[in-house]
N, C-alpha and C positions, 0 to 999 in steps of 0.2 A: 252735564253738571247739575242741570235741576230734577233728574231722576236719580242723580245720588244724594242730593239735598234731603230728597222725599222719601227716598230708601230711610236715612240714618232719623230724621222725623217719624217716623211710623216706628219706627226700632225702639227711638226714645221713650213714645209714647207706650208702645207696648212694656219696656223697662221698668217705668215709671207710673204701669196701671198695675202689674203686678208687683213692683214693689212696695207698694205703698198703699194698695186694697186692705180693707178694713172688713169688707163683708162677706161671708161667706162662700167660696163655691164649692162647697161638696155637694153630694147628695145627702148628708145627713146632718138633719136640723139641728139648730144648734140649742140649749133645753133653756127654756127660759125659767127665770126664777126669782118671787119677790120679795123672797128672805136667803140672798146666799147662802147652799151651802159651804163646809168649811172645804175650800180647794185643795187639791193636793200642793204639796210645798218641795221648793225644788230648794236642797242643799246649798250652803253657799259654798264656793269653793274654800278647800281644809275641812271641810266640815267630818270629813271621814271618821272610823272610829277609832278615837284615840287615849284605850282605856288602861291602856299600858303606862303612858306616863300622866301624872296626876297634873293638873292645872294648878299654876301659882292662886293662891289666895289676894295676891295683890293684882294679879291681870283682871282686866274688867272683860265681861263679855261687848263683843263688838256688836252698835244696836242694832238689830233686823229690819230692814226695809218691811215697810206696810204690806199686807195685801190689795191685789187689785180689789175686789170682792168689797171688804173690807171702806176703803177709799169709792168704791161706787154706791153703797150702800147711804155711807154719809151725803153722799151726792145730791143722790135720792131724797134724803128726809130732808135734806134745805133748799133745794129746788123741785115745786109743786108739779112740774110741766116733766120732771125726768118720773116715767114709769116703772119702764120694764129692766130690770140689770140682766145681763147672758153672762157665764163666765165663761173665758175661753177657756179649751181644752188644747190639747197636743192635737186634735183630730179635728176640732172646728176652727183652729186656727188657718186663716187664707195668708199670711205672711209667712209662716213655717218657719219664724224666727223665736217662738217660745222655747224658754230655756235653753238658747245658744249662747254659747259666749258672746260677753256683750250686749246682749240682747234681751227683751224683757222676762220676768222669771213671774210673771201673772199679768191677767189683761180681763176685763171688761168689758160689754160695751153696755151703753145707757140710751132704750129709747126715750126721746122726747117727744110730747104731742101735737109740740110748734110746729114739726116738721114733717111733711107730707108723706116720709118713708115711714114702713112700718117693720121693715127687714131689719134683723141689727147686722148693724155698721156702725162707718163713721155718719154715713149721711143720713141715719138716724136721730141722730141726735149728739156723743160723745163716747169716746174710749180711752179707758184708762189702763195704762200700764206703767208696769211698777217693773224699776232693774235695781240691778246689784248695791250700785252706788250712783251716786249725781252725774259724774261723769257722763257714763252710759247715756242715763236720760238726755241729756243737754246733745250727745253728741246725735240721737236719734231724732230731737228735735230739730237740731240745723239740718239732718238730713231729710229730713218731709220739709220744713221751710224752701230746702232751696229747689225742693221738687216745685213743688207750693210758685216758687219766682219763677221757672223757667213754664210752666205750665198750669195757670192760673186755672184751669178748670180744676185742677187736684189743690186749691188751696185751702185752708184752713185755720182756725185759730188756734196754738198749742200756748197749754202753760206747764212751765213746772216748777215744784215742788221740793226739794229734794232728789229721791230718788222715783219720782210721782213723774209720771206727764199725760196731764190732763190734755186731750185732743178733741177740739169741740170742732159740730158744722159748719161750715160755712152760711148755711142754709139759716144759721140765727143771729143776730144782729148781737153789734159787738156789748150791747148793754146784755143780752140777754145769755150770751157766753162770759160774761164779766161775774152771774151770777154760779157759773161753775169753777172758777177759777176762785169765788171766795170759801166756795163750800171746801171745797177741796185742799184752803191752806191750814 
């Protein structure tokens, strides 16, 4: 009985680590930028070429979600200890979720000088994930919260602003994390 429990606990820790890890495990270092370049955009579902059918003049274009690099730059400007922004690409996404259905469409890491970590990832400050819609952002936040409740060593402070999820390291106090929440709103 104890052996089975330990096997399931170990498997759960491995799964949680793989699913929630935000630090890059690839051999390629992430490119740090102080002024993020315009990242590649992922077209929204149904955004294929529709030049054959003219759009109705009364139809309004749906509001597009902001880009993670732009949100991270906004946070960096408002939070003095937020020093480096690293845009996450498909090659540097350790979660392998970028651009997949119901997952984030763009993401960026922020290194905060109040943490001991200098590597790009959630432990070094914060991660901004932008989704196609608010429901997907809330689903991801609830998933991460569930992992943190089950395994407190994976806990973090998360804030949802529409389609944007701001994930802040547990190394920062609640007051310090609130700076990220305020800056993202």
